[in-house]
Phi, psi and omega in degrees: 000176185246169172261153176241127168255116178255115185275114181220035183254007182301145181265358176073034183296320182276320185277339182078014177202156176280089188300329182297340181250004174296134185266137174233124187053040179067015182241129177300145185305316183302330189286340178297320176291316186298313183290335182284328190231004188302327181288353180275355190234146178285325178214151180234125178242122184243125177271137184223158176288156181295334182261019182298138175282120183306337181296333181287344186256002185301314182293321179292323178299320179297334178272002177086017180293145172263139181249133174227152178284138179280177179256190181293328181234162179305317182299323177294320181297317179297315181300317179298316182295322182299335180296339184257358182286132182250338183277161183286339180235139180227136175255132178246127186223139175277127182296338180285350174264072188281356185256003180299127185280154179303321182296326178296318177299316181300316183291319183289338180280350175273088188287342183054235180256021178268157173275340177197160176222148175239159168262147181200159178242143177294141177295136180262329185264161171292132183259128178245142176242128177264121183224114181055040178079004181245131178278135175233140180268132176259132180295116187287346180302331183255010182257127177238143179263109185293142180225183163239156016284152170234142185236143186216155164292127187302316182300319182291314184289327175296314180300314183296321178292318180295317180294319179300322178296316179295323185270354181072030181271130179250142181219146178268345170217160189287328181299330180302323182293322176295319178300315184299321183264015169085016177276164185264121183241131179255179185222144174237127179288128180246180179281146174296338183275003173280063187270165183247133173287114186243319184236159180303327180291350176282340188302313179302324177295316180293326176305314181289314185292333184259008183303322183248010183285000000 
């Protein structure tokens, strides 16, 4: 089996609130992912803020999750969590993506001959790039919107995070580090609705989407 790192240490800089603990149907956002897939993993490591109210962690504690404090940035939190991973394969998931389906986790965990795999959705809109004040159109057929869960060989992702720290490399997702250091990364098509709660105006949408979750 694999290990799961559930990232819930965000400080809410963009949203103005700790969205991972926002309650929907009296349930913290992070727990929707956890209850859906917890049985698929040998161990669960959850990153949390240092000022987290323990009452928010009771359900995760009942499922046997281990808690560690996150870092200043997402990349730091992942690196800290990786130190506790014991299994050969690890899945990294953002708790704010509470709509990720169980089947997506299953597919991304089948690494085949890849060192890592990501979930992603095909771009639906025409993509424009602004360069020196000039708009350029990017062919959307080759554009994918990266999501989580992402799955990796533990040895590879640990090495990449440690090397990135030494080299001063910053990444907004973990797969980038494997790409940067020459590892082989695959892709699993996910739903466009595997969206992330990012801003307060997203909350009403999640209210509706999580009504029956």
